[in-house]
N, C-alpha and C positions, 0 to 999 in steps of 0.2 A: 706793326709790333716790332720792338726792338729786342733782339736777343744779346745778351752779354755774357759771354763764356770768362769764368774767372778761373784762376789757378787752384784756388781751394775755397773752403767755407768761410774761412776767417777774411779774404779779400771780398767775397761776396757780401758778408754782412757789413763790412765798412762801407762799401760803396752804396749800398741800399740805405744804410742810415744817413748818409750824407744827403741823399734825395729828400728823406723826411726832415732832417734838420734844415734844409734849405727852404722847405714849404712853411715850416714854422717861422722861420727868419722873415721870409716875405709876406706872410700873413699870420701874426701872432694868435689871432682867435680862430685858426683854421680847425676843421673837422677832420680827425684822423680816423681812418676804418683801420681796426687792428685785427690781428690773426693770433691763433694760439698754436700748440703742438710743439715738437722739438727744434723745428725749422728756424723760427723767428727768434729763438733765445738769443742767438749771438748778435743780431741786430739790436735787440733791446739793452743788451750790455754796453754796445757801442754808444747807444743814446743816453744810459745813464752815465757813461764816463764823459760824453760832451757835457751834460748838465754838471757835473762835479767840477769840470773845467770852465765853467760859466760861458760855454759856447752856445748854449740853447736855453731858452726859457719857456716852460710849459705852462706858467701860470694862468694863459688865458686861452689854452687849448681844450677842445672838446674831442671826445672819442666815442666811438661805437664800435662794439666788437661783433664778429660776423655770427658767433653761434653759442650756445650753452647745451650741455647735456640735460635732457629732462630728468626731473627727479633729485637733482644735486643742489643743494643751497650753496649760497656763496662762500660759507666759512668750510665746506668740505674741500679737502686738499687737493682733490681731482676735478673740483669745478673750474670752469674757465675764468670766473670772477677771481678766484684765488689765485689761479695761474698769473693773471694780469697784475693783480696787487704785489705778489711775489717776485715777479720778473721786472715790473717796470714802475707801476704806480707807487709803491712805497719808497721808491729811491729817487724820485723826482719831486718837483713843486707844482704838481698838477693837483686841481681841486677835485677830489674824489666824486663831488657833486656833479661834475661835467664829464663823468666817464660812465658808460652806458653798456650793460651786458644784459641780454634776456634774462628773465627770471624762470629758471627751470623747474621752480617749486610751485609756480603760478597754479591756482585752483583750476582755472580754465586756460588751457594751453593755447588754444587756438585765439581767445580774447587776448592773451599776452603777445601772440604774433602780429595781431592788428594793432595793438598798441606800440609794439617796438617799430612797426613799419611808420607810424606817424611820428614817432620820436625821430627817426631818421628824416623824414621828409620836412619836419619842423625845424631842423638844424639847416635846412637849405641844402641839404645833401651832402655827400662825403668829398672832400677835396683831393684826397689821396688815399687808397685803399690797398692795404697789404694783404696779400694771399699766399697761402702754401698750396700744395697739390698732392692729392692721395696718389697711391699706386695705382689706383683705378681712375685716375682723372678727375676725381671730385674736387670741388672748390667750395670751400666752407663745407657744409654737410650736404651739398647738392650731389646726391649720388647718380651715377648712370641710369638713366630710364627713357621713357618714350618722348618726353618733351622737357622743355627748359621751364622749371618753375619760376613763375615771375617774382612773387612777393615772400615776405618772410612766412615760413610755414613749419609745422611740425613733421619730420621725416623718420621713417624707420632706417636705421643704419644697416647697411649690407654687412653679410658676414666677413667680407673683406676688411672692411673698415673696423669692424669688432675686433678682428684678429690683429690689426695694425696698432690698434689703441690699448690692446691687452698689456702691453709692457708696462703701461703707467698704473696699473691695477694688480691687487695681490693674486687675483685670479680672473679667468675670462668669465666667470659667471658675475663677477663684479662690475662689468663694463656695461653702462647704460646701453640700452637698444634702441632709444629714441633720443631725438635732439630737437631743439628749436634752432633754425637757421635762416639768415637772409637768403632770398631767391636770387636766382641769377639775374633777374630784371633790376632789383635793388642794387646788385653788385655792379651792373653795368652802367648805372647812373653816376657812379663815381666820375669826378673829373679826371683822375689819373689813377692808374693801377700798377703796382709793383707786385710780381710774383717771384718768389724765392724756391728753388728746388736744389737738392744736393744729394749726392749717393747714386750708386748703380742701379737701385730699385726704381728710380725716377726716369731712368734714361727712355725708356719705350713711351712713358705716357708724355714726356716732354717732346719726343720726335712726333707722337700723334697730335698733340696740341698745336704745333707749330706746322706741320705739313700734311697732316690727315685731314679727311673730311670734316666739317663743321656738323656736329651731331651730339645730341644729349647723350648718347653713348660714351661720349667723351667730354662731359661738361665745360672743361677748361678750353675745348676748341672754340668755343663762342667768343673767346677773347680776342680772336683775331678781327672782330667786327668793331672793336672798341676803338676811339681814335688816338688814345694814349696809353699804351702798355709797354712796360719794361719786364722782362724775363731776366733773372739772374739765376745763372746755373753754375755749379763748378764743374770741373772736367769729367768727372764720373756721370753727372746727370746729362751733361751734354754731349756725351760720346758719340751717339747715334747721329747728332747734328753734321758732324764732319765728314760723314760717308755719302 
């Protein structure tokens, strides 16, 4: 595991975007694992700028997203499909038929999880996976629990996560209580993993991820067992690592 402490969020996003751009340059038909939330927005802006400057070509790239809220359709402005279109896909030359996000309105959510797992496997796996991290150490929507979930599954969101996501909704009551998410096993199969974290609220969980015990109580801690992980943090999120 490599940890890079950057001076600020902007530098973190620039460095991370270069890794993804390099992956696309080296393998134009690569499979990118993508994440949502506020943290990766800056990195996506950097990739859009690179595309506009003709420095990266997305025409053969395939993508798989980590998760989606249960009950939200892709045209809902709080869905993760909408987020990806708005922040990245609408601004680059990617074929949206090659972009994949779980279907949160599927009639059978468990069957949708199984289908999505097969989609990822059918692509030959993820070449590079982007992750954020929750205040409680969750990656994707794999919440702290008693064991590491292996495959894509339906999860009940914790109150901590619901409260953290409430800022994106008009009220707490509107925040979905369930989500579909890649499992830890699926994430760990990615050839490379890049995790981004910024701000003082992430400092303790970053410390626990890097130095604490490997435990499903801190889901991100399992990343220490992966052979190629880079964690980018700004100075605030990395504050405890210096002590």
